[in-house]
C-alpha positions as CSV (number, residue, x, y, z in Angstrom):
1,M,63.5,91.4,86.0
2,E,66.1,91.1,88.5
3,D,66.0,93.7,91.5
4,K,66.2,97.1,90.1
5,I,65.4,100.6,91.3
6,C,63.8,103.4,88.8
7,Q,66.3,105.4,87.4
8,S,64.4,108.8,88.5
9,C,63.1,108.4,91.8
10,G,65.2,105.5,93.1
11,M,62.2,103.1,94.5
12,P,62.5,99.7,93.9
13,M,60.7,98.1,91.1
14,S,59.3,94.5,90.9
15,E,58.2,92.1,87.8
16,R,54.7,93.2,88.8
17,D,53.5,95.3,85.5
18,D,51.7,98.0,87.7
19,S,55.3,98.9,89.1
20,V,56.9,99.3,85.9
21,G,56.8,102.1,83.4
22,T,55.9,101.9,79.8
23,N,57.7,103.1,76.9
24,F,56.2,105.2,73.9
25,D,55.0,101.7,72.5
26,G,53.6,100.3,75.6
27,T,56.0,97.9,76.1
28,M,57.4,97.9,80.1
29,S,60.3,99.7,80.8
30,S,63.5,98.5,82.3
31,E,64.9,101.7,83.8
32,Y,61.7,103.6,85.1
33,C,58.6,102.9,87.5
34,S,55.2,103.6,87.0
35,S,55.1,106.6,88.9
36,C,57.6,108.4,87.1
37,Y,57.3,106.9,83.6
38,H,54.3,106.3,81.1
39,L,54.2,105.8,77.3
40,G,57.6,106.9,76.9
41,E,57.2,110.0,79.1
42,F,58.2,111.2,82.5
43,T,55.2,112.2,84.6
44,L,57.2,113.8,87.3
45,D,57.6,117.2,85.6
46,V,60.4,118.4,88.2
47,T,63.8,119.5,88.5
48,F,66.7,117.6,90.5
49,E,66.3,120.5,93.0
50,E,62.6,120.0,93.3
51,L,62.6,116.1,93.8
52,V,65.4,116.3,96.6
53,E,63.0,118.9,98.4
54,E,60.2,116.6,98.0
55,M,61.9,113.6,99.3
56,Y,63.7,115.6,101.9
57,Q,60.2,116.3,103.3
58,L,59.2,112.6,103.3
59,L,62.4,111.4,104.9
60,L,62.0,114.1,107.7
61,E,58.5,112.9,108.3
62,D,59.8,109.2,108.4
63,E,59.5,107.3,111.6
64,N,63.4,106.6,111.7
65,H,63.9,110.5,112.6
66,W,66.5,111.3,109.9
67,E,68.9,114.2,110.7
68,E,68.2,117.2,108.7
69,D,71.8,117.5,106.9
70,E,72.2,113.8,107.2
71,A,68.6,113.3,105.2
72,R,69.7,115.7,102.4
73,E,73.2,114.6,101.7
74,Y,71.7,111.0,101.2
75,I,69.2,111.9,98.9
76,V,71.6,114.4,96.8
77,D,74.0,111.3,97.0
78,H,71.1,108.7,96.0
79,L,69.5,110.6,93.1
80,S,72.8,112.0,91.6
81,K,73.7,108.5,90.7
82,L,70.4,107.7,88.8
83,R,70.2,107.8,85.2
84,R,67.9,110.6,84.8
85,W,69.8,112.7,87.2
86,K,73.4,112.1,86.1
87,K,73.4,114.8,83.1
88,S,72.7,117.4,85.6
89,E,74.9,118.6,88.2
90,P,73.4,119.2,91.7
91,T,73.2,122.3,92.8
92,V,71.4,121.7,96.1
93,E,73.3,123.6,99.2
94,L,73.7,120.8,101.6
95,Y,74.4,123.1,104.7
96,D,74.3,126.9,105.3
97,N,77.7,128.3,104.9
98,P,77.8,131.4,107.5
99,K,81.0,132.2,105.6
100,A,79.3,132.7,102.1
101,N,77.5,135.8,103.7
102,E,80.7,137.6,105.3
103,N,81.6,139.4,102.2
104,E,78.2,140.7,101.4
105,V,77.7,144.4,102.5
């Protein structure tokens, strides 16, 4: 297996059997990691937005000290390119828009 990333969470996958998910028939998945995919089913029952939020919190805790807007933008961009999420339109708000509330009464 060449260097691949999980098409659900974006984490690197290696040739080790324990890092690769399994298809319905028990064979190794070429697309998903063991944390996301087991016996042909996703183990993470989350929406795109929920996964963005989980990963966002992890990046904010990272010692690289990501800026909030930069972290969220990176995650949305990264995940939206993965096979599992390509079908869904990202609806995550990247920034607060003060003008969005101007017309509300």
